[in-house]
N, C-alpha and C positions, 0 to 999 in steps of 0.2 A: 455457417462458415464453410467456404469452398474446400473441396478435397485437394490434397497436394498431389500434383501430377508426377509421373515417373520422370518426365523431362526436367521438372524443377528439382527433383532429387539429384539428377545427374549434374545439372548446371551448378548447383550450389549458390551461394550468395553473390550477387553482382556487386560492383563497387557502390552503386546507389543503395543497395540493400544493406551493405556493411555500414554505410553512412547513416542510414535510418536506424539501424540497431544501436550504433554508438550514440546517436542523438537521444534515443529512448532511455538508455542507461544513464546518460549524463543528466537528462531532464529529471528523471526520478531521483537521482542522487542529490541534485541541487534543490529538489522539492523539500527535503528535510532541512536544508540550510535556510532557505527563504521562509519556511514555516516557522523555524525557531526565531527568526527576525520578527515575523509578524506577531507571534504570541507574546513577545516581550513588550509590545505596545498596545495590543488589542486583546480583550477577553477572548479566549479560544473558541468558545461556542458561538459567540457573536461573529467572529472572523469566519467560521465555517458557514454560518448562515448567509453572510454576504457573498462568500465564494460560490455557494450553490445557487444563490439568486442570479449571479452573473452567468454561471454555467447554463442554467435553465433558459435565461434570456437569449444566450448565444445559440442554443440548440433548439429553439422554437420550431424551425423548419423540419426537425426530425420527430416531433411529437406526433405519434400515430396511435390509434386505438389498439389495445392489446386484449381482445375479447377472450374471456375465459381464463385470463392470467392475472387479473387484478389482485386477488388475495396474495399471490406470490410476489407481485410487484410491490404491494404495500408492505409486506413483511420484509422484503429486501431493502426498501427505503428506510425502514426502522433499523434493521440490523447493520446494513452497510453505511447508509447515509447518516443515520443518527448515532448509533452506538460506535461503529468503527472510527469514523472521523471525529466524533465528539471525544471519545476516549483517547485517540491517538494524539490530537493536538492539545488536549488538556494535560496529558502526561508530558508532552514535549516542553511545556513551560518550565518544568523542573528536572528534565532529563536531557542530557546532551544529544545533539543531532546525530552524532555517530553511533553511540549506544542504542538510540531509538531505532535507527535504520537497521541495526543488527537484530534487535529484539523483535521487530515486526516480522522477521523471517520465521518466527515460531508458527506463523500461519501454515507452513508446510507440515510439521508434525501434527498440529491440531487438525488439519484437513485430512491427513491420513487416518487419524483416530475416528473422525466423524464418518469417513468413507467406510471404515470397518463396521460402525454401528448402523448406518443407514443403508449402505449398499452391499454389505457383506464382502467387501473387497479384502482379500487376504493380505496379511503383513508377513513378510519373510524375516529371517533373522537379521538381515542387513537393515531393513526398515526399523525394526525394534531397537537394534543397536544404535541406529542413527538418532532415534528419539532420545535415548539416554544421553548420547553425546551432546545433542543440541541443548537439552535442558541443563546439562552440567555446565556448558559454556555460558548459558544465561545466568546461572547461579554465580559463576565467577565474575561475570560482567556486572551484576547487581551488587557484588561485594567489593567493588573498587575501593581500596582503602584510603587513597589520598583525596579523591573527589567523589565520594559516594553519592549516587543519585537518590533523590527522595523515594523511599520505598513505595509509598502510596502512588506516586506518579509513575514509577517504573511499572507497578502492577497495572496501571491504566493502559500502558503501552502493550503489555502482555494481554490484557483484556481486549484491546483493539485487534491484536493478532487472532484471538479466538473468534471475535465477531466476524472478521474477514473469512475465517474458515467456515463459519455457519453460512455466511453469504455465498460461499462457493457451492454449498449443498443446494441452496435456493436457486442459484443460477443454473445449476445442472438440471433441476426439476423444471425450470422455465422452458428449456429446450431452445432451439435456434431463434434468436432475436437480433435485429439490427443493433449493434453495440451502442451507436449514437442515440437510437430511440430509447434504449434502456437507460443510458446515462442521463438523458434528458428527463425522463420520468423520475428517476431516483433523485436527481437534483431538485426538481420541482417539489417533490413530496418531502424531501429531507429539510428543505429550507425552513418551513414553519415549525417543524419539530425542534430544530436547533435554536431558532429564535425564541420559542417558548421556554426551552431549557435555559437559555441565557437569561431571560427575564426572571426566572425562578431561582437561579443559583449564582448569577454573577452580578456585579455592581459596577457603577460608573461607566455604563456603556456610552452614553452621549458624550461625556467628557473625554473618553478614550477616542471616540471617532473624531471629535474636534481637534484633539491634540496629535493625532496620528500624522506622521510625515510621509514623504513619498516612499520611504522604505517599506512601511506597512502596506500602503495601497499597492505598491509594486508587487509585494509578496502575494497579495490576493489575486491580482491579475495574472501573475505567473502561475499560481496554483490552478486557477480556473482555465486559462487558455493553454498553458504549457503542459501541465501534468494531467489535467482532466480531459482535454480535447485533443491536442496535438499528439502527445505521447501515446494515448490510447488508440488513436487512429492509426499511427504508424505501427503499433504493436499488433493490432488485429490484421493489418495488411501483411505483416511479415509472417505471422503464424498461419495465415490463410494461403500463403504462397510457398512456404518451405516446411520441411519436416520439423516437428517440435524439438527433436534432439540436436538440431543445428542452431536453434534459437534460444531455448531455455537456459543453457549454461551461461549466457551473457547476463542474465538477470542477477546472478550472484556477484557481478562486478559492481552493482549499484550500491550496496552497503559498504563495500570496500572504498569506493570513490567518496561516499558520504563521510566516512571516517577521515579520509585523507583531506577532503576539502574543509571539514570543520576545524581542522588545526589552524590553517592560515586565515580563514575567513571569519571564524567565530572565536578564535583563540582557545579552543578546547584542548585539554592536555591529551597527549598520546602516551598513555601509561602502559605498563606491562599487563595490567588486568584487562584493559581494552583490547590490546593486541592478542593476548592469549585467550581470553574469554570469547572475543569476537571470532578468532580463528577456529576455536573448537565448535562454536555454534554453527558457523558456516560449513564446517566439515560434516557435522551431523545432518544439516539440511541437505547437503550434497548427497550424502549416503541415502537419505530417504528419496530424494528426487530422481536420482539417476541409476542406482543399483537395483533395478527392478526390470521385468520384461517390458512393461509399458510405462511411458512417462505420464504422470498426472498433469492436469492443467496447472500451470504455475500461478501463484498469487500475484496480482498486480500491485506494485508499491504504492503508498499513499500519495 
């Protein structure tokens, strides 16, 4: 990833960069909405297998050998492609898009804990306090009294956040890699894993594929092209061009937008528990992310 120049620091974001940043935040927020639409018609693991088949097909030109890195790439394909996306969208079937978008932010405290274990990165009082605040917010979010999410499915989303945190450790060990090349290999290697998992744990796949309407197929195309390719490409362009502390804060707008969009588009209730629990969670995440001398790499939304 290219270093950020002093000139770029002085210039700040151009109008085009602001547009790109807003587009990324909006694409990732809508990803939870369209993902929810998709899993209501298609088995989640099957849907992810089809998504990654499309991503790998579109990114064939970026497939390049990665000598000496195959063990880490294979591990990343399992942890990120298989576990993170499998758990995330399986959980989304019985968890609202808004709460799921907030819960996935637990990747930040999980990543901080794993950085402490694997890289001996120090945690200050603000980071430790932020972890307590974030998990307290998730506890409130999971305890929504009027429309409680399925506890097993909510835990799947939390497990997806932890899987993403583990993936961050693996990506850091990989070192510099073209993001589209890495994305292509993860998609190609994750597809058969998810397909096998679907065959072993899900039912009615052929019937679901035949009955799926344009909403479900549109959701797959959106997730593959919009979330996996366009948004990632714009994001890496922005963080390669500008300081992290001018870009990262925008990512916290994504779950806020997801909650707001889920109300009119999915008819999800906007209750006190969602507002309070979500706000507390994002406050804790912000404390971990920003109240430290150096900013960590942010997790990328599903």
